[in-house]
BAVEXLO-945063 format. One record per residue: x, y, z of N, C-alpha, C, O in turn. Coordinates in steps of 0.02 Angstrom, whole numbers, plus 32768, in hexadecimal, padded with zeros to 4 digits. Each point is the difference from the previous one (the first is absolute). Example, Ala and Ser with C-alpha at 12.3 -4.5 7.8 and 13.67 -1.06 7.14 Angstrom:
// BAVEXLO-945063
82947EE481867FD3803B8000802D803C800080347FFF8021/7FBA80367FBB802A803B80037FD980378025801980378008/
This chain:
// BAVEXLO-945063
D9B9560E93988019804580057FE480207FB980127FE67FCB/7FC2805080357FDC80117FC58026804E7FDA7FF38037801A/80307FC57FB8803380287FE47FDC80147FB57FF07FD57FD7/8006806D801F7FF580337FB2803980137FF9802B80128028/7FD27FE57F89803680347FE07FC1801E7FD17FCF7FE67FE6/804B805E801B7FB580227FE2802C803A7FB9803380228002/7FAB7FD77FD9801880297FC17FD4802C80057FD17FEA7FDF/801F804C80377FC780417FF7800380197FCD7FCB801F7FF5/806C7FE87FCC7FF7801E7FBC7FD47FCA7FD97FF480137FC7/7FF77FBC80477FDE7FCF7FD67FCA80147FD77FF3803A8010/7FEC7FB67FC97FC580107FD58005806280167FD68022801E/80607FEE7FCA800880417FEB80018023803F8001803C7FF6/80007FB080557FFD801E80347FBA7FF280217FEB80208030/7FF77FB57FB67FC47FE48030800F7FD3803F7FDA7FF5802F/80667FF17FC680137FDB80367FFE802280497FF37FE48036/801A80577FC08013801B80447FB2800780157FFB7FF5803D/7FDB80147FAF7FB2800B80147FEE7FAF80277FEC7FF9803A/80237FD07F927FF37FDE8005802F7FD080587FE47FD88025/805F80407FDF801A7FF2804D7FE38030802C7FEC7FE88035/800E80457FC77FCC802C80347FC67FD7801C7FEE7FFF803B/7FFC7FE57F9B7FBD7FD6800280177FD0802C7FF88004803D/802C7FC27F9C801B7FC6803B8012801D803A7FDF7FEB802F/804E80447FE1801D800C80327FC6800880427FFD7FE88038/7FD3804D7F9F7FC18014802B7FE07FAA80107FE380008036/801B7FDB7FB87FE17FC27FF8801D7FDA80417FE57FF58036/80677FF77FAF80197FDF8031800E8019804B800E7FDE8031/7FEC80677FCA800A802080517FB37FF180287FF77FF4803C/7FDC80127F907FB57FE580267FF67FB0800A7FD17FE3801A/806180067FCD7FF57FBE7FFF80467FF380477FF87FCD8022/802F80517FEA803B800C802A801F7FC87FF1800B7FDA802E/800980147F8E80357FC87FE3803C802380098007803C7FF1/802C7F9A802D803F8013800980307FF77FB680047FC97FE4/8019806B8006802E7FF07FC4802C803B7FEC80038037801C/80197FB67FB7804A80397FF17FF080017FA87FEC7FD47FDA/80218064801D800380267FC08030801D7FDC800F8035801B/80177FBF7FAA802680277FED7FEA80267FB27FD87FDF7FDF/8040806080057FE580147FD5804180097FD2803780118015/7FB87FDF7FA4802580067FC5800980447FE87FD8802D7FF0/806C7FCE8012800F80597FD9801D80017FCE800B80357FE3/800E7F8280008026800F7FB180087FBA7FE87FFD7FCE8023/800E80377F997FFE7FB67FE280307FCA801B803D80057FFA/7FA47FC9802380317FC3800B80008012804780217FD5801D/7FC6805E80137FF07FFE80387FE37FD28043800F7FF8803B/7FB27FEA7F897FD27FC1800D802E7FB980137FEC7FD9802B/804F801C7FB380177FC97FF580367FFF804480087FD08026/8018806E7FDE801C7FFD80477FF380148037802680088030/7F8180077FCA7FEC7FF780537FED7FC27FFD800B7FE48036/7FD67FEF7F967FE27FC6800880517FCB802680047FDF8034/8029802F7F9D804A7FD0801B800A8024805880137FDC802E/7FE280517FD78004801F804D7FD97FD9803980147FF08038/7F9C80037FA07FCE7FF68031800A7FA6800580007FE58038/80097FF17F89800B7FC17FFD803A7FF1803C7FFA7FCB801E/8037805F7FF3804D7FF180197FD4800E804D80197FD68025/7FC280467FF97FDC8007803580097FA8802C7FED7FCD7FE3/80308032805F7FEB7FCE80237FCA7FF480187FF58001803D/7FDC7FF17F927FA27FE47FFD7FFE7FC67FDC801A7FFB7FC9/7FCB7FDC80507FF27FBB7FEE7FB2800C7FCE7FFB7FE47FC9/7FD5804380507FD080087FDC7FF880507FF27FEB802B8026/80307FDD7F887FFB80407FE47FCC80057FD6800C7FE77FC9/7FB78034803D7FD380157FCF801280477FF07FFA802E8028/80207FD87F93801480347FC77FD3800F7FCE80017FDF7FCC/7FCD805A803F7FD380157FD18023804A7FDD802B80258018/7FB87FDF7FAF800E80377FC57FC580157FF97FCD7FDE7FF7/803D807480127FCF801F7FE5801E80277FCA802380308011/7FD47FC47FAB801180237FD67FEC7FD07FBA7FD17FD98006/804B802A7FC57FE47FEA7FC180367FB47FEF801B7FD88026/7FE3802B7FA580177FC37FEF8049800C800280217FD3801B/800180647FCC80397FFE7FFC802F80108045803D7FF78003/7F978024803280137FFF8047800F7FAA801780377FEC8011/7F907FEB7FEB7FEE7FB4800B804F7FE77FDB802C7FDF801B/7FD380387FAC804A7FD87FF3803E8013801880327FDD8002/7FC8805D800F804A80218032800D7FDB804080377FF08015/7F848000800E80107FEB8033800A7FBE7FF080377FF68019/7FB07FBC7FC17FF87FDC8008804A7FEC7FE3800E7FC48008/802380657FD6803480017FEE802F8018802C803C80027FF3/7FA48016804F8030800D8043800B7FCF8038802680078031/7F9A7FA67FB980017FEC802E80197FCF800E80027FDC7FCE/801A8005806C80267FCE80177FD77FE480317FD0801F8018/80447FA07FFB7FF37FCE80207FAF80117FF87FDF80288021/80077FA17F987FCA800A7FF77FD37FCE80367FC48008800B/80637FCA80107FD47FC380297FE4803380527FD17FEB8023/804980417FE87FD8802780327FDD80447FE97FF38028802E/80007FE67F9F7FDA803C7FE47FC57FF07FF17FFA7FC57FEE/7FCF805F80137FC57FF77FD87FFC804D7FEC800A8034801F/7FE27FC07F9F7FF980417FD77FAF80067FE77FDE7FD27FEB/800F8071801E7FC2801C7FEB7FF680457FE3802B802B8008/7FA07FDF7FD8800B80487FE17FBD80147FFC7FD07FD97FFB/802D808480097FCE800D8009800C80457FAF8012803B8002/7FE07FA57FD5800780167FC37FDB804D7FE77FC380077FFB/806C802A7FF97FF480408000802080237FBF8007803D7FFA/800C7F907FD7801E80097FB47FBE80077FD17FC48000800B/806980057FB77FCA800D7FC87FEC7FD17FD37FD0800C7FDB/80537FB480247FE77FC87FED7FF77FDC80227FD27FDD7FED/804C800B805A7FF27FD2802C7FF67FA37FEF7FD87FD48010/806980337FC77FDD7FB47FE7801F7FCE80297FF27FC67FF1/80418047804C7FF87FC580347FCA7FF380287FE27FCB800A/8013807980137FB27FEF80197FD57FE77FE67FDE7FDC8024/800D80297F947FCF7FE17FDF801B7FAF7FF87FDB7FD08009/805C802C7FE980087FB780007FF97FDE804880047FC38005/7FF48060802D800A7FD480497FBC800080097FEE7FDA802E/7FDD80497FB27FBF7FF980157FEC804580367FCC80028021/8055801E7FDD8008804D80417FDF80307FCD801380167FCA/7FA67FF580617FD5802E7FE07FF28023802D80197FEB8034/7FC2804E7FD47FC3802C802B80328043801E803980037FEA/7FB580298040801B802B80108048800A8030800D7FD38028/801480587FD580507FE480287FDF7FEF804180127FC88011/7FC18055801B7FF17FE380407FEB7FBA7FFD80117FD78029/7FC6801D7FA17FEF7FBD7FFE80427FCA8002800C7FD48028/801780427F9D803D7FD27FFD803580068030802C7FD57FFD/7FD9806A8040801B7FE780317FD97FD2803B801F7FDE8029/7FA480277FD47FDA7FD0802880007FAE7FFF80017FD28029/7FFF80347F97802C7FB77FEF80417FEB801080157FCB8017/800480657FDA80427FF6801080017FEC804F80147FC7800C/7FDE805480197FF7800F804C7FDA7FA2800E80197FCE8019/7FB3803C7FD27FEA7FB9800480227FC17FF47FF67FCB801C/803B80447FB0802A7FBC7FD980277FF5804080047FCA801D/801F807E7FFB80487FEB803D7FDD7FE1803A80177FD38023/7FA580517FE67FE17FCD802F7FD77FC9800F7FE27FFA8035/801D7FE17FA27FDA7FC97FE5803E7FC2801680017FCF8025/802B80517FB280317FBF800B804F80157FF4801380117FC8/80187FED806E804080177FFA80367FD47FEA803B800E7FF4/7FA57FB7800880307FD07FDE7FEA7FDD7FA9802C7FF47FD6/7FA7800680227FEE7FDF7FCA7FDF80517FBE7FCE8021800E/80537FEA7FBF7FEC802A7FD080127FFA7FC6803B7FEE7FF9/7FA3801B7FD27FF87FED7FB1804C801D7FD18026802C8014/7FE07FB37FB380458020800280007FFC7FB87FDC7FD47FE9/8043804E7FED800F800B7FAF80377FFA7FDB803280038025/7FDD7FF67F9A802E7FF27FE6802380457FED7FDA80297FE6/80647FE98022801C80347FDD80197FED7FCD80067FC57FF3/801680847FD2802D7FDC7FC8803D802B7FFD7FFE803B8012/802C7FAF7FDD8039801580018036800D7FC680107FD07FDD/8010807580177FF8800B7FAA8051801D80098010802E8025/80217FA77FA98054800F8008800680147FBA7FDA7FEA7FD5/80558041801E801C800E7FCC8046801E7FEB801E80178031/7FFB7FED7FA3803E80107FE88004804880127FDD802C7FE8/80547FDE80488017804380107FD4800E80417FF6803C800D/7FF57F9C80157FD2800B8045802C7FF9802B80317FDD7FF8/7FC38044803C8030800280397FE87FB88021802A7FD88014/7F8A80197FEF7FF57FD180367FBA7FEF7FDF7FDE802F7FEC/800B7F90800E7FBF7FFC7FEC7FC58028802F80068007803D/7FCB800C7FA27FB88016801C7FB27FE180057FE47FF57FCB/8001800180657FCD7FF880157FD180217FE57FF7803B7FF4/7FE37F8880027FA380287FDF7FC77FD7801780037FC38004/7FCA8060800B7FC47FE580267FC07FD67FC67FDF7FCC7FFF/802E80837FC97FBE7FE97FCE802D7FEF7FBE7FFB7FC97FE5/802F80678003800B7FEC7FB480488020800A80128026802D/801B7FB97F928035802D7FF7800C7FE87F9A7FFA7FC97FE4/8017807D7FFF80057FDB7FB18021802A7FDC801080378018/80017FB77FA5802180307FDE7FCD801C7FC87FC57FF07FFA/805C803B7FE07FDD80207FD07FBE804080178005802D802A/7FC17FC27FAB7FD0802D7FF47FE3800A80497FF8803C800A/7FF57F9B80317FED8014804280308019802F7FF6802A802D/80527FAD7FC08025802D80298017805E7FE98006802A802D/80007FE07FA77FF8803D7FD07FCB8023802480128034801C/7FB07FBB7FEA7FCB802680188011800F80477FFF803A8015/80117F918012800A800C8050803D804180037FFB8035801F/80417FB57FB7802F80367FFF7FE78042800F800E80218032/7FBA7FF77F8B7FF280317FF27FCF8021803D7FFD803B8011/7FDF7F9080077FD4801580398021800C80457FDE8016802E/805D7FDF7FD9801E800780387FFF8056800B7FFE801C8036/80047FFE7F9280198055800A7FB780237FC6800E80377FE8/7FBC7FB480077FE280157FD67FCC803A80237FDB7FF88030/803080467FA57FB78020801B7FC57FF67FEF7FD380188021/80247FCB7FB67FBD7FDD7FF77FE77FCB80317FC37FF88006/80657FE880197FE97FD080277FF38029804E7FDB7FE8802C/804E80607FDB7FE8802580377FB9802E7FF57FD6801A8024/80377FE07F8E7FA6803080047FCA7FD180097FCD800F801F/80407FB17FC37FCB7FCB80037FE97FEB804D7FC87FF38016/8080800F800D80067FF380417FC6803680357FE27FEA8031/801B80577FB97FF38021801D7F9D80107FE97FD5801A8023/80267FCC7FA27FB17FF27FEB7FE37FB780007FCD7FEB7FE3/80667FEE80497FE77FC7802780027FC67FC07FDD7FCE8005/8049803D7FC780077FD97FCF80367FE27FE8800A7FEE7FC6/8020800B807180487FDE7FF780117FCF7FD4802E7FFE7FD7/7F967FC7803C800F7FC77FD47FF780097FC07FF97FCA7FE4/8004806C7FF27FF380097FBF8044801F7FDB800B800E7FC5/80287FF88086804080127FDD802F7FCB7FCD801C80057FCA/7FDD7FD8805780207FAC7FD57FDE7FF57FBA801C7FE77FCF/7F98803380347FEB7FFD7FC5801B803C7FBC80137FF77FC6/7FE58038805C802580487FD280447FE57FF080157FF07FC8/8003800E806180597FEA7FEF80007FB27FD180207FF77FCD/7FC57FEA80467FFB7FC47FCE7FEF800E7FBE80217FDD7FDA/7FBA8049800B7FE980267FC9803C801F7FDE801B7FE97FCD/7FF1803C8049803D803C800180467FE37FE5801B800D7FCB/7FFD7FC0806F802E7FC77FF47FFF7FD67FD080347FF47FE0/7F927FEE801380087FC67FD1801A801B7FAE80237FD97FDF/7FD18056800C7FFD801B7FBD804680148000801D7FFB7FCA/8006801D806D804B80297FF7802A7FCC801180317FFC7FDA/7FCC7FCD805F80337FD1800480277FCB7FC57FEF7FF27FC6/80427FFD805C802A7FC07FC57FE97FC7801B7FE87FF98038/801F7FE07FA07FED7FC37FFF80417FD77FFF802D801B7FDF/7FE67FA1804080467FD67FFA7FDF7FAC7FFD7FCD7FE88017/806480017FC87FE87FB7800180287FDF8046803680128017/7FA37FC0800080147FDA802F80027FBE80047FD57FDE7FE4/805A8009803D800E7FA9800F7FED801180478018802D8023/7FAD7F9A7FF17FFE7FE5804B7FEF7FC080107FDA7FDA7FE2/804F801A805F7FF17FBA800B7FD380038049800C8026802F/7FD07FB67FCE7FC07FF1802480137FAB80227FF37FC87FEA/80338051805780137FB9803180217FDE7FC58013801F7FCE/7FF47FA18039802C7FCF7FD57FD77FF27FC77FFC7FC47FF4/7FE480617FE57FD17FFD7FC18021800A7FCC7FDE7FEE7FD0/805D802B801D802080117FC67FFD80417FF47FF880268030/800F7FF57F8D8006804D7FFA7FC5800A7FDE7FE97FD27FDD/7FF8806880287FC880197FDC800F80447FE88012802D8026/7FE57FDE7F938017803E7FE27FBC802E7FF37FCA7FE97FED/8042805A80207FD480357FEF801D802B7FED802C8022801A/7FAB7FDF7F93802A803A7FCF7FCD804580237FC67FF78013/805C804A7FEF7FC080337FF58001800C80477FE68036800F/80357FA1802B7FDB800980367FF380368029802D80118026/7F9180167FDA7FFB801A80257FEE800F80408001803A8014/7FEC7F9380158009800780467FFC7FB080197FDE7FD47FE6/8050802580567FF07FB780217FFB801D8053802F80128023/7F8F7FED7FED7FF07FFB804580027FC780257FDC7FD07FF4/80448031802E7FEF7FBC80327FE2801180478019802B8024/7FC27FBD7FE77FC47FFE802680027FD7804B7FFA7FC37FFF/800D805B80377FF27FCD804F7FA08014800B7FDD7FE08026/801280497FBA7FB18012800C7FE77FFD7FBA801F7FF57FCC/7FA78017803F7FD37FFC7FAF8003804C7FE67FE880137FCB/8038801580637FF780537FCE80288021801C801E7FF88035/7FE3803E7F98803C804080157FE380357FDE7FCF7FFD7FDB/805380388035800680417FE87FB2801A7FFD7FDF80117FCF/800F7FEA80797FAA80067FFE7FD77FE17FF47FC680167FFE/804D7F977FF57FC57FDC7FFF7FF47FE67FD07FC77FED7FF1/807880087FE180057FE97FB780177FB08002803A7FEF800B/7F907FE27FE7801C7FB9800F801D7FE57FCE7FE77FD97FD8/805D8040802980247FD37FCA80007FA77FFE80037FDB7FCE/7FF78015807B80127FBC80167FAF7FF180167FFE8001803D/7FBE7FF27FA77FC07FFB802D80037FC380287FCD7FF58020/805F7FE37FE580007FCB802980307FE1803C80037FCE8023/8022806F7FD2804B800F80207FEF7FF9804B7FD380258013/804F7FAA80237FEE7FFC804C80328009801680337FE27FED/7FCC8043803B80508015802F800A7FCC803180268007802F/7FB87FC67FC880007FBF804680117FD77FDC7FF37FD18024/802380157FA980067FBF7FCF804F7FFA7FEA800E7FDC7FD0/802B804A805780337FF67FEF802580047FBA80357FE47FF4/7FA1804A7FD97FFB800E7FB78006804080007FEC80288029/803A7FE47F987FE5804A7FEB7FDD7FFF7FCD7FEE7FC67FF5/7FF880667FDB7FE97FF57FBA8015804A7FD17FF8803C800B/80257F9D7FC08027802E7FD17FC780177FDB7FD37FD77FF9/802480667FEE7FD580127FC68024801D7FCF80178038800B/7FF47FAB7FBA802D80127FCD7FC9803C7FC67FC77FF77FEA/80618037800E7FBD80267FB7804F7FEC7FD4803880028019/7FB77FED7FA480267FFD7FD37FF180017FBA7FC87FEA7FF3/805D802C7FD57FEA7FF77FBC7FC5800D7FEB7FE27FDB7FDA/80098058803C7FB980287FFB8000804A7FFA80068027802F/7FF07FEA7F867FF380527FFD7FE5802B80457FDB7FF1802F/804580467FBF7FFD803480447FB7801080027FE380048036/7FFA80077F8D7FC5800C7FF47FC17FBE80027FC8800D8015/80477FBB7FD77FE27FC9802A8009800180467FCC80008020/8068800080027FFF800080537FE1803880137FE07FF98034/801F804D7FAE7FD38031801E7FBE7FED80037FDE80128030/800B7FCA7FA37FB07FE67FEF7FFC7FC680277FC77FEB8009/80707FEF80147FF87FD2802880128008805C800D7FCF8024/7FF0806D7FF08001802C80307FBF7FFC803280027FF9803D/7FC5800D7F9A7FA57FF180217FFF7FBD80247FDB7FF88031/805C7FC47FAF80057FC97FF280207FDA80487FF47FD08025/803D806A7FD380377FE180297FEF802B8050801E7FE78030/7FB980527FE07FD4801080337FCB7FED80107FDD8018802D/80177FB37FAA7FCE7FD280197FFB7FBB80197FD37FE3801E/807080097FCC80237FC880137FED7FC07FCF7FFC7FC38008/7FFC80637FCA7FE77FD07FB3802E80167FCC7FE380157FCE/80627FEB8030802B7FF37FDA801C7FD07FED801480047FC6/7FF97FC8805B80177FC07FEB7FFC7FD47FC480277FD57FE9/7F99804580037FF97FDC7FB8800E80277FD680087FE17FCB/8001805A802F802C80257FC6804B7FF57FF98028800C802E/7FF07FD87F8580417FFF7FE98030803780217FF4803D8001/80347FAD80118034802E801E7FFB8006804A80328015801D/7F937FDA8008801E7FE6804B80057FC1800A7FE37FD57FE0/80468021805380087FB6802180238006803780338020800A/7FA17FB0802A800C7FFF803E80337FA780167FF27FCD7FE1/80318035804480307FE4802480027FF68044801B802D8021/7FD07FA67FFA801B7FF5804B80367FE6800B80147FDC7FD2/800D8028805B80477FEE800D80188025804B7FEA80358017/80447FA4800380297FFC8038803F803F7FF68015802B8027/7FF77FC97FA9804780327FD87FF880077FD17FE47FD47FE0/803380737FFA7FF1801F7FB98037802F8003800B802E8027/80227FB47F97803C80337FF47FE1800B7FB87FD27FEA7FDD/805E804180217FEE803B7FBF803180247FE2801580298029/800E7FDC7F96803080277FD17FCD801B7FD87FCC7FE87FEA/80518058800E7FE080297FBF803180187FE380397FFE8018/7FB5801E7FAB803180137FD28014803780008031800D7FDF/7FA8802C804D800E8046800E7FCC800880457FCB7FE68012/8065804E80097FEF8012804B7FB080147FF87FE2801C7FD2/80007FC4807B7FB4802080157FF38014803680117FD7802B/7FD980567FE87FE68010803B7FF17FC1802F7FDA7FD67FEA/8042802180547FF37FC780307FE58022803680148039800D/7FAF7FA180217FDF801D80247FEB7FCC80497FF17FC67FF2/800F8045803D7FEF7FC6803E7FCE802D802480168033801B/7FA07FBE7FE97FBD8016802A800A80567FE07FFB802A802E/800D7FEC7FA2800A80317FE880368044800B7FFD803D7FFC/80347F8F801580478028801180237FFF7FCB7FFE7FC97FE4/802380608003804280077FC880337FE580168028801D8025/7FE17FA27FC580447FDD7FFE8028801D7FE4802C801C8020/7FD37FE57F93803D801F7FE87FF37FE67FA27FC77FEF7FED/805D80127FF57FE07FFE7FA680497FC17FFA803C80088006/7F9E7FC27FEC80307FCA800D7FF07FC37FBA7FCC7FFF7FE0/80687FDA80177FEC7FC97FC27FF77FBD80177FEB7FD17FDE/8027802E805F7FF07FC1802D7FE57FFB8046800F802D8028/7FCF7FA77FE77FDF7FF5804B7FEA7FB07FF97FF67FD87FD2/8008802980747FE57FB780297FD1800E803C800F80188037/7FBC7FD67FB57FC47FEE802F7FFC7FD0801380037FCD7FDE/7FF38037807D7FF37FB5801C7FCC800B80367FFD80348022/7FD87F937FE67FD57FF68025801E7FFF8050803E7FFC8003/7FA5800780338016800380367FBF7FDF80357FEC8026802C/7FFA7FA37FD07FD17FED800D7FF180088062801E7FE88030/7FB5803B7FCE7FE2800E805580318022801880157FF18038/800880417FA78043802080357FD4804580268018801D8031/7FB97FF07FBB7FD98033803A7FD57FFA80227FC47FF57FF6/805C801480397FAA7FF480447FC780367FFC800F80397FEF/7FCD7FBE80197FC0804A7FEB7FCF7FF3802F7FE77FCD8017/801180707FF17FBC8013802D7FCA7FFD7FE27FE880387FF7/7FF77F9D7FF57FC87FFF7FE27FC87FCD80147FCB80007FE1/
């Protein structure tokens, strides 16, 4: 059975127009489906949980929305062995779709999903998920794209309620939101000293830590490749640390970061790991797929290999 969870408010309301277009195509193709519309923050998680509890051994769950909606859905999913996940991206950054190689118009994305369902109902591709837990967190949070502490998390927190984001979305430049907010946040944020453990390799100390971006895919924040060689099917996460570098030098390094050519610059370091534990001297913002988790001093990131079955 094909189920949709739809965020009509994605991309500052453009999601509603896309859903109308997709509905028309589904009716023309005489596809049997059920759809739910999100009404408030966290609703997609509740809907996903409800759908996954259906007595249906062949659930195909498609998200029409942005990366935040997809994250809510993944965190509501249960019975991962009987659910196949797909997405029709309508957000600002669409890093999940980019990482999965999903492109084209919404109708083209729909046609690919339908073809995948029809082609083989038993076999399907899988991808890793990440899981982050932190002191004070009620329960761990799953992430598909990335999670992290510091600058990138602060930018994600600001983007959730940014008027700049709404304006840029309206003129079809939503991806610039993260660039604008990164520059704004870099010079005002506080750094902190960090002690990090990657698997069982011992402790690494990072003075004046600006960010720790723990990546499942290569890019976050609208396509910024913090971990140019990250692979969501290798059973590992890629942790990009930015530390002991002046904010002015970090600013002039941004073009290299956007181009994925930053790892030769002193102050940028990448570590692949199955688990990453961090303790920082002062609290920093934590995010998971751009969703604000809290201001924390301790966090643990773990890779869950092949957890998500995907329609691709």
